[in-house]
C-alpha positions, 0 to 999 in steps of 0.5 A, a space after each residue: 500500500 502507499 503511504 506518505 512519509 516525512 523523511 526529515 530535512 523538509 522532505 516528503 515521500 510517498 512510499 510502498 509499505 507492507 499491507 497486512 491483516 489485522 491482529 488481536 483486536 485491530 480494525 483494518 480500515 480502508 482510509 477514505 479521507 485524512 485531514 492535513 493538521 497543523 501538527 503535520 506541518 510542524 513535523 515537516 518543519 522539523 519541530 515536534 507535534 504532540 510527541 517527539 518526532 523521529 523521521 521517517 514517519 507516516 504523517 496524518 491522523 485525522 482519518 475516516 474510512 470503511 472497515 476492510 477486516 477485523 482481528 480475531 479479538 475484535 467484538 464490535 466492528 465488521 467489514 463494511 462498517 463506516 468509521 472514524 478514528 481517534 489516533 491517540 492510544 491510551 493503555 488503560 492501565 497506567 496511573 494516568 489512564 486509571 485517573 481518566 487521563 489517557 492523553 497523559 498515558 505513559 505509553 501513549 502513541 499514535 495508532 492511525 497514521 492517516 496518510 496511508 491507504 490502510 490503518 490498523 487501530 485497536 477497536 477502542 480507538 474506532 467509532 461507528 458513524 451514521 450512514 448519513 454522515 459523509 466520510 469526508 466530514 467524518 474525518 473532522 472527528 479528531 480535530 473537533 474532539 480536541 476542540 471539545 476538550 478545550 471548551 470542556 476545560 474552560 467551562 464557559 458560562 452563559 452571558 459572557 464576552 468571548 474573544 477567539 483568535 484565528 480562523 484556520 480549520 481549528 478556529 472555524 470549528 471552535 467558533 461554531 461551538 462557541 456560538 452555542 454557549 450563550 455568549 453575550 458577544 463573540 469577537 474573532 481576531 483575524 488578520 485576513 479579510 476573507 477569513 473575517 467574513 467567514 467568521 461572521 458567517 459562522 457565528 461571530 458578532 464582530 471580526 477584527 484584526 489584532 490591532 483593532 481588538 486592543 480598542 475593544 478591550 477598553 470597552 468590554 471585559 473579555 471573560 474568555 480569550 481563546 487563542 487558536 493560532 499558536 503565534 508568540 505575538 497573539 498568545 501574548 496579546 491574548 493574555 494581555 487583553 483578558 479582562 478581570 477574572 478572565 480565562 485564557 485558553 492557549 489552544 494553538 500549538 506554539 513554537 517551543 523555541 519562542 516562549 511566551 512572556 506576560 506581565 505577571 503583575 497585570 495578570 495578578 491584579 485581574 486574576 487571570 487564569 491561563 489554560 492549555 489543552 492537550 489532545 482529546 481524552 474521551 471526546 471522540 464519541 461526542 465529536 461524531 454525534 455533533 458531526 452527525 447532527 449537522 450543526 457543524 459546517 465543514 464545507 466552508 472550512 475545506 480549502 482543497 482536496 489533494 492526493 498523497 502525491 500532491 501533499 509534498 508540494 503543499 507542505 512546502 508552499 502551504 498555499 491551501 493550508 493558509 486558507 483552510 483545511 486541506 483534505 487528503 483523498 485516499 480512497 475518496 469514498 463518501 
């Protein structure tokens, strides 16, 4: 089968790898679609994603598809089932898994390398999807589940003022869930005009640049500020503009070589709380249900549908990734 590898030194290759039958409780899935994630781009640029990167590695983890076959210990899936994957494996036995935090699992690793024609996750990482849910939409299960976890941590109260940074794929998903929190007003901070227009279409009340949001911070007490970009400058501004008793979520994956600094005294006098969100513990099922409900618009987020071979050029140029979510077409089934 074909698979797309990051091989190091800003190089990507499509290679032939061994196809096999599933073992134990593995589910062999014929991948239909896989999203290109910001962490894939980080890996290609020589940085770590959620884990340390040692090339060569198969990229991709936001995948959906159809069950091809199952291992002898698999109980809940059969060939032909339409499914989505949670790529992050927790052993269920270590101290962190026992406490309900599989994202901190001592042996956590990826089990769905989606830039390949087949993946073999254990059935605990596989989710049935309704026939009514398009497989391309179902590939948004993993990023949406991460968004759900981030919002769970914030515990947003109704009637509050919320600021969100960035209308990339993650920000576009985040905004669509924020609009259901009963916010008093939702601001989106985005430098690109076209993306500001998209923000208004997807639920924002006001869409402005990062320069303009400073003025609004004098008028409104920003109760929640959610940064979905990962830039040092926007993360620092997010902390700075947070209001009294404000809660800041640094959701975007930052560059480890560019640490964030902030005025501790200013944060102290406002009692600002700073949150981060790591992966998607126990939220994949809810993500599937939300996608099945139809309340999440993925079509406005997709900027391109590319083949495995075309992804190499995209990783270097990021022509489509800057505009939205790039979807990789494997089998291309819907």
